[in-house]
N, C-alpha and C positions, 0 to 999 in steps of 0.2 A: 569424796566427791560423788562417787557412784551412789552412795546411800542417799545423799540430798536429791539427786536426780530421780531416784525411785520414789522418794517421798512426794516430790512435786507431781509426778505422774499419777500417784494414788489420789492426791487431792483433786486433780483434774477429772479423774474418773468417778469420784464419789460425790463431788459438789457440782450440781447442775449450774450452768451459766444463767445469770439473771437477765442479761441483756439479750433481747431477741427471743424471750421465753414465749412459746405459743400455748394458748389455752385451748382445751378441747371444747367441743360444741356444748356439752353439758355444763362445763364450768362457766362458759360465757352466759348461758341461760340462767344459771344459778345466781351469778353476780347481777344480771339484769333484774331478776325477780327480787333479790335482796334490796336493790336500789329502789325498785317500785314500791315494795312494802314499806321501806323507810320513808319515802315521800308521802305515801298514803297515811302512814301513822302520824307524821307531823301535821298533815292536813286535818286529820280527824281530831287531833288535840286542839288545833286552832279553832275548829268548829265547835268543840265542846266547852271551850273556855268561857264564852258568854253564858251558856247554860249553867255552868258551875258557879260563875259569879252571881247569877240571879238567885240560885238556891242559897248560896252563902250569904248574900245580902238580906234575904228574907229572915234570917236568924240574927240579924244585927239590930241594935237599938237605933233610934232615929239619927243621932249624931254620928254613929259609926259608919253611916253610908258615905259621908263626904270627908272622912279622915284622909289626910295626905301624909305619907304615902299610903295607897290603898291597902287594906287588910284582906288577904284572900281567905283567911279563916276568921269567923266571927269571934270577937273578944270585947265584951263578954257575950256569951251565948244566951239568946232569949227567944221565947216563942210568943212574945207579946203581940207581934204583928198578926199572927194566925188567930190569936184570941180576939183581937179587934175585928178581923174579917168575919169570923164565925158568929160574933155577937151581932153583926149587922143583919137587919131584917130583910134587906133587899138582895143579899148576895145569892141566896138560893133561887129567888125569882129571876134575877138577872142571868144566872147560869141556865135555867130552864128556857128563858126567852132566847138566849143565844143558840142553844142546841136546837130548839124547835124551828126557829127561823132559818138557821144554817142548813138543817137537814131537809126541810121541805123545799126551800128554794134551790138547793143543789140537785135534788132528785128531779124537780121540774125542769131545771135548766138542762140537765143531761138528756132527758127524754126529748124535749122540744128541739134542742140544738142538734142532736144526732139525727133526728127526723128531718130537720131542715137541711143539714149537711148532706144527708142521703139524697134529698131532692135535687140539690144543686149539683151533686156529683153524677147522678144516674138518670135523672129525668131530663128530657129535652122539651123546652117550652119557650115561646117567644120572650125575648128580653131577659133570659136567664143570666147571661154574663153581665148585662147592664145592672140588673138588680143586685147581683153579687158584688159588683164594683161599688155601688152605693152603700151596701152593707159594710164593706171594708173601709169606706170613707168615714163612716161613723166612729171608727176606732181612733181617728185623729182628733175627735172632739173631746176636750177635757171634761171630766165629770163635774167639775166645779161650775162650768158654764150652764149646766142644766139644773142646778139645784133650785134656783129661784123659780124658773118656769114650772118645774115639777112640783114645787111646794104650792104654787098658785093653782095648778091643776088638781092636786090632791085635796086642797082646801075646798075647791068648787065641788068636787065629788063627795065631800063630807068624810074623807078618809083620814084626816088628821086626828091623831089620838087613837088610831086603830092599828092592827097588824097589816092592813092592806098595802100601804105604801112601802112597807118593808119586805113584802113577799111577792106581790103580783108583778112589779116591774121586771123582776129577775126570773120569775116562774116560767115564762115563755121563751127563755133562751137569751143568750148574749152574743154579740157579733164575734167575739174571739172564740167562743165555744163552737159556733157554727162554722167558722173558718177552719178550725182545727179538725172538726169532724169531716168536713168536705174534703180536705186534703188527704185524710186517712182513707176514706171510702174510694177515692180516685185511684189509690194504689192497689185495690183488690181486682183480680182478673175478671174480665167480662164474662168468661165462661161460666162462672158461678151463677150469674144472673140469667144467662141463656138456659142453663140446665134447669133452674127453678121455673122458668116460664114454660119449658117443655112439660114439666110435671104439673102444670096448671096453677101455679102460684100467681097471685096478683102482686102489685108493687109493694103494698104494705106487708104482705106475707114474706116477700123477699127480704124486706128490711127487718122484719121481726125474727124470722127463723134462719136466715142465712147471714146477713151482714152484721146484725147486732151481736150475735155470739162471737163473731170474729173481732169485734171492736172492744174487747175487754181491756187492752192496754190504753186506748184513748179514753174509755169510760173511767178507768182508775185515775188517769191523769186529770181529767176534768173534775172528778169528785174531790180529789185532794186540793186542787187549786181553788175550786168554787167554795168548798167548805171553809177553808182558811180565810178566803176573802170575805165571806159573809160573817164569819165569827169575829173578825177584826173590825168590821164596820160598826161604829157606834150607833148610827142612824138616829141621832138625837134631835134632828131638825123637825121630825114629824110627830113628836109627842112631848108632853110636859109632865106626864104622870110617871111616878117612880115604878109603877107596875109594868111599864113597857121598857124599862132599862135593860140593856144587854151588858155583858161583862166589861167590854171596853168603856162604855159610858159610865158604868158603876164605878170602875176603878178611877176614872178621871174625876168623877164627882166626889168620890169618897176620899181619895188620897192625893189627887193632882194638885189642888190648891194648897193642901197642907204641906206636901213635899216642897212645893215651890217656895213656901215661906221659910224653909230651912236654909235656903241659900242666902237669905238676907242677914 
């Protein structure tokens, strides 16, 4: 009887109780980090799946795209789609058009929008708030509403069939970029501006040498958003010549109708 009692006591001392077990701070932080990494990994996989599907589909034959159930790995594997794209005479031209238009309009948009945002944030002039409110109101106008009036205007100016309607309307800034720039410049302390004025800087020099270098985050954001938006814009309303095609328009013209027929 005494031996059994001693055995039970030894088990109680060697085996820690599971109920009411307290974790140290480092252990809790480790579990929290593990859970966070797990969630982020699952999110990353979910984000990468469409890209993987796009690459996999590019190596499938035409009928393999719509096979049910879907095939994640191409079977059979083919590079015929890439051969057709490279044999097209307008692919290179469309790529250069997209890059040239997206780059020039984005650079112009960033410069003019940050300059206008700086003016709305730092300059005091009559009607500033009213003018900024009108600018924000234009964000509620759908772009489709202005397509026909813009086309009539560009045709009157003789810009249809040129790069002008694809570049100039965006080159001098957009309401969203102006709004974003203005909100960022308003967060910078006024002491920076006062110190620059003491050193003899005018307002443009303050913008150029003080505020613009500090606006790297907003410039990077505007560049990414603007470049992607211009790249994905087909802009096919203002030209009929293939030499003005951009990548989205080329893909739609070259493969859109053909792929649509595969559903029939």
